[in-house]
Residue frames relative to the residue before (quaternion, step in Angstrom):
aa qw qx qy qz dx dy dz
X 1.0000 0.0000 0.0000 0.0000 0.00 0.00 0.00
X 0.1496 -0.7970 0.5835 0.0442 3.56 -0.93 0.90
X 0.0057 -0.7938 0.6081 0.0131 3.54 -1.00 0.74
X 0.1785 -0.7666 0.6107 0.0868 3.54 -1.13 0.73
X 0.1752 -0.7678 0.6097 0.0896 3.56 -0.86 0.99
X 0.0192 0.8101 -0.5830 0.0582 3.56 -0.42 1.23
X 0.2182 0.8258 -0.5007 0.1403 3.58 1.09 0.60
X 0.7748 -0.0228 -0.0344 0.6309 3.57 1.21 -0.37
X 0.2639 -0.7695 0.5596 0.1585 3.53 -1.14 0.55
X 0.7587 -0.4073 0.2525 0.4413 3.57 -1.29 0.07
X 0.6662 0.4985 -0.3131 0.4579 3.61 1.07 -0.60
X 0.5269 -0.6510 0.3977 0.3747 3.58 1.28 -0.14
X 0.5841 0.5636 -0.3777 0.4455 3.58 1.25 -0.13
X 0.0789 -0.8258 0.5584 0.0119 3.56 -0.18 1.26
X 0.2199 -0.7397 0.6068 0.1904 3.52 -1.32 0.01
X 0.6037 -0.6102 0.3918 0.3311 3.52 -1.17 0.68
X 0.0670 -0.8072 0.5865 0.0066 3.55 -0.61 1.16
X 0.3441 0.7750 -0.4780 0.2290 3.59 1.22 0.30
X 0.5934 0.5877 -0.3719 0.4052 3.60 1.18 -0.36
X 0.7827 0.1142 -0.1101 0.6018 3.57 1.23 -0.23
X 0.4759 -0.6800 0.4848 0.2759 3.54 -1.08 0.78
X 0.7584 -0.2207 0.1649 0.5907 3.54 0.91 -0.91
X 0.4371 -0.6505 0.5471 0.2941 3.52 -1.25 0.43
X 0.1193 -0.8024 0.5818 0.0593 3.57 -0.97 0.77
X 0.1781 -0.7477 0.6303 0.1093 3.52 -1.24 0.57
X 0.2868 -0.7843 0.5301 0.1470 3.55 -0.72 1.05
X 0.6819 -0.4616 0.3786 0.4226 3.54 -1.34 0.24
X 0.6373 0.5465 -0.3305 0.4312 3.58 0.97 -0.87
X 0.6355 0.5222 -0.3254 0.4664 3.59 1.01 -0.80
X 0.6716 0.4825 -0.2998 0.4757 3.58 0.88 -0.90
X 0.6409 0.5211 -0.3243 0.4610 3.58 1.01 -0.79
X 0.6374 0.5288 -0.3196 0.4604 3.59 0.99 -0.84
X 0.7302 0.4103 -0.2274 0.4967 3.57 1.01 -0.81
X 0.3953 0.7377 -0.4745 0.2726 3.59 1.21 0.13
X 0.5680 0.5849 -0.3928 0.4254 3.57 1.20 -0.30
X 0.7003 0.4313 -0.2746 0.4981 3.59 1.15 -0.46
X 0.7521 0.2563 -0.1648 0.5844 3.60 1.23 -0.39
X 0.3628 -0.7703 0.4862 0.1964 3.53 -0.51 1.20
X 0.7855 0.1613 -0.0737 0.5929 3.58 1.09 -0.71
X 0.6202 -0.5488 0.4030 0.3896 3.58 -1.18 0.52
X 0.6103 0.5650 -0.3573 0.4250 3.59 1.08 -0.63
X 0.6081 0.5435 -0.3450 0.4646 3.57 1.13 -0.57
X 0.6457 0.5068 -0.3114 0.4788 3.57 1.05 -0.79
X 0.6464 0.5004 -0.3169 0.4810 3.59 1.00 -0.80
X 0.6350 0.5229 -0.3273 0.4651 3.58 0.97 -0.83
X 0.6303 0.5307 -0.3254 0.4640 3.59 1.04 -0.76
X 0.6448 0.5107 -0.3192 0.4707 3.61 0.97 -0.82
X 0.6525 0.5040 -0.3106 0.4731 3.57 0.96 -0.88
X 0.6615 0.5067 -0.3044 0.4614 3.58 0.90 -0.91
X 0.6636 0.5001 -0.3056 0.4649 3.59 0.94 -0.85
X 0.6410 0.5094 -0.3385 0.4637 3.59 1.01 -0.71
X 0.6241 0.5166 -0.3365 0.4800 3.60 1.08 -0.67
X 0.6345 0.5280 -0.3263 0.4606 3.59 0.99 -0.83
X 0.7005 0.4417 -0.2521 0.5006 3.59 1.09 -0.75
X 0.3748 -0.7525 0.4516 0.2988 3.58 1.37 -0.02
X 0.2144 0.7835 -0.5447 0.2083 3.58 1.00 0.85
X 0.4181 -0.7045 0.5196 0.2428 3.55 -1.07 0.75
X 0.7986 0.1694 -0.0658 0.5738 3.58 1.14 -0.61
X 0.0005 0.7435 -0.6687 -0.0101 3.51 -1.22 0.69
X 0.0691 -0.8017 0.5937 -0.0018 3.57 -0.64 1.14
X 0.0350 -0.7793 0.6256 -0.0050 3.56 -0.79 1.04
X 0.1069 -0.7999 0.5903 0.0160 3.56 -0.55 1.22
X 0.1622 -0.7793 0.6006 0.0761 3.55 -0.95 0.92
X 0.1180 0.7810 -0.6077 0.0824 3.54 -1.05 0.73
X 0.5978 -0.5559 0.4315 0.3838 3.53 -1.28 0.27
X 0.2828 -0.7341 0.5932 0.1708 3.53 -1.11 0.75
X 0.8206 0.3040 -0.2032 0.4392 3.52 -1.09 0.75
């Protein structure tokens, strides 16, 4: 499960995230996008890059066993 906290960015201009606690990405979503990322590390790199583009202060990636 992956979550991104974008409650404030480096410029100090935050936006209200009270409408959602966190964004999540399921295994099925990652599996569906496996055609665009050959390895799981590419998908993780994409998440990190996207969080930087969004100027997020925090990116939390939790790993666990499925099933």
